[in-house]
C-alpha positions as CSV (number, residue, x, y, z in Angstrom):
1,X,0.2,0.2,0.0
2,X,2.9,2.6,0.8
3,X,4.3,1.8,-2.5
4,X,0.8,2.4,-4.3
5,X,0.5,5.7,-2.2
6,X,3.8,6.9,-2.9
7,X,3.1,6.5,-6.8
8,X,-0.4,8.0,-6.4
9,X,1.1,11.4,-4.7
10,X,4.0,11.9,-7.1
11,X,1.8,11.7,-9.9
12,X,-0.8,14.0,-8.1
13,X,1.8,16.4,-6.9
14,X,4.3,16.1,-10.5
15,X,7.2,14.8,-8.4
16,X,9.8,12.7,-10.0
17,X,9.5,8.9,-8.9
18,X,10.4,8.1,-5.4
19,X,11.4,5.0,-3.8
20,X,11.7,3.9,-0.2
21,X,14.6,2.6,1.0
22,X,14.7,-1.0,2.7
23,X,14.9,0.1,6.3
24,X,12.3,2.8,5.4
25,X,10.1,0.0,4.3
26,X,10.9,-2.2,7.3
27,X,10.0,0.6,9.6
28,X,6.6,1.5,7.9
29,X,6.0,-2.2,8.1
30,X,6.6,-2.5,12.0
31,X,4.8,0.5,12.9
32,X,1.4,-0.5,14.1
33,X,-0.7,2.2,12.5
34,X,-3.5,3.2,14.8
35,X,-5.3,5.8,12.5
36,X,-5.1,2.7,10.2
37,X,-5.0,3.4,6.3
38,X,-6.0,6.8,6.4
39,X,-2.6,7.5,8.7
40,X,-0.7,5.6,6.2
41,X,-1.9,7.8,3.5
42,X,-1.3,11.0,5.1
43,X,2.2,9.9,6.1
44,X,3.1,9.1,2.6
45,X,1.7,12.1,1.2
46,X,3.7,14.3,3.7
47,X,6.8,12.2,2.5
48,X,6.2,13.1,-1.2
49,X,5.8,16.8,-0.4
50,X,8.5,17.0,2.2
51,X,11.1,14.7,0.9
52,X,13.8,16.2,-1.4
53,X,15.7,13.2,-2.8
54,X,14.6,10.1,-4.8
55,X,14.6,7.8,-2.1
56,X,13.0,8.1,1.2
57,X,14.9,7.0,4.1
58,X,14.3,6.3,7.6
59,X,15.3,9.7,8.5
60,X,12.6,11.2,6.4
61,X,9.8,9.3,8.3
62,X,7.9,10.9,11.1
63,X,10.0,10.5,14.8
64,X,7.0,8.4,15.9
65,X,7.5,6.0,12.8
66,X,11.3,6.1,13.1
67,X,11.3,5.2,17.3
68,X,9.3,1.7,16.8
69,X,11.8,-1.2,16.9
70,X,11.9,-3.4,14.1
71,X,13.2,-6.5,15.6
72,X,13.5,-7.6,19.4
73,X,15.8,-10.5,20.6
74,X,14.1,-12.5,23.2
75,X,16.3,-15.8,24.2
76,X,13.7,-18.2,26.0
77,X,15.5,-21.5,27.3
78,X,13.9,-25.0,26.4
79,X,11.9,-26.2,29.5
80,X,10.7,-23.0,31.1
81,X,6.7,-22.8,31.5
82,X,4.6,-21.0,29.5
83,X,4.2,-18.4,32.3
84,X,7.7,-17.8,32.6
85,X,8.1,-17.3,29.1
86,X,5.2,-14.7,28.9
87,X,6.9,-12.9,31.9
88,X,10.2,-12.7,29.8
89,X,8.7,-11.4,26.7
90,X,6.8,-8.8,28.5
91,X,9.9,-7.6,30.1
92,X,11.5,-7.4,27.0
93,X,8.7,-5.7,25.2
94,X,8.4,-3.0,28.2
95,X,12.5,-2.2,27.6
96,X,12.2,-1.7,23.9
97,X,9.1,0.2,23.4
98,X,8.8,3.6,24.7
99,X,5.4,3.3,26.2
100,X,2.9,0.8,27.9
101,X,0.4,1.9,25.7
102,X,2.8,0.9,22.4
103,X,3.4,-2.4,24.5
104,X,-0.2,-3.1,24.8
105,X,-0.7,-1.9,21.1
106,X,1.8,-4.3,19.7
107,X,0.8,-7.2,21.9
108,X,-2.7,-7.0,21.2
109,X,-3.9,-6.8,24.7
110,X,-5.8,-4.2,26.6
111,X,-3.6,-1.5,28.7
112,X,-5.6,-2.9,31.9
113,X,-4.5,-6.6,31.0
114,X,-0.9,-5.2,30.4
115,X,-1.0,-3.4,34.0
116,X,-2.3,-6.7,35.6
117,X,0.4,-8.8,34.2
118,X,2.9,-6.3,35.2
119,X,1.7,-6.3,38.6
120,X,1.3,-10.2,38.8
121,X,4.8,-10.9,37.4
122,X,6.2,-8.0,39.6
123,X,7.8,-6.5,36.2
124,X,9.6,-2.8,36.6
125,X,7.4,-0.3,35.5
126,X,10.4,1.9,34.4
127,X,11.7,0.8,30.8
128,X,15.4,0.9,30.2
129,X,16.7,1.5,26.7
130,X,18.1,-1.3,24.5
131,X,19.5,-1.7,20.9
132,X,16.5,-2.0,18.3
133,X,18.2,-4.9,16.8
134,X,18.0,-8.8,16.9
135,X,15.5,-11.3,15.9
136,X,13.3,-13.4,18.0
137,X,14.9,-16.5,19.1
138,X,13.2,-19.6,21.1
């Protein structure tokens, strides 16, 4: 959809053809899009109007999209319980994402549910920063 909107707006505004870098596409893909297609469309339109070069890279993206981690590494040892795995996943997501609201959205759970799990697992409420790289490994 992002590529389609990019072509559409380049045509509409008479701009020369632009392309997304792989990293920019990865960031667009990992962003949860709370405003759905309308938000995506508005972001792409802004990018067409504001970007000067032929390529749209991660630095051209809005800060909120740029800030979303693209991958998270979680090492889960064989033999742990489902509850232990859930606790570790929650701990990692709380460290990676900037807000609890984002964590809840990415995990597709309600904020109340997230707060209840944080309390039940006695997880720290203040996230610390981690590098935004890696892959999920089990």
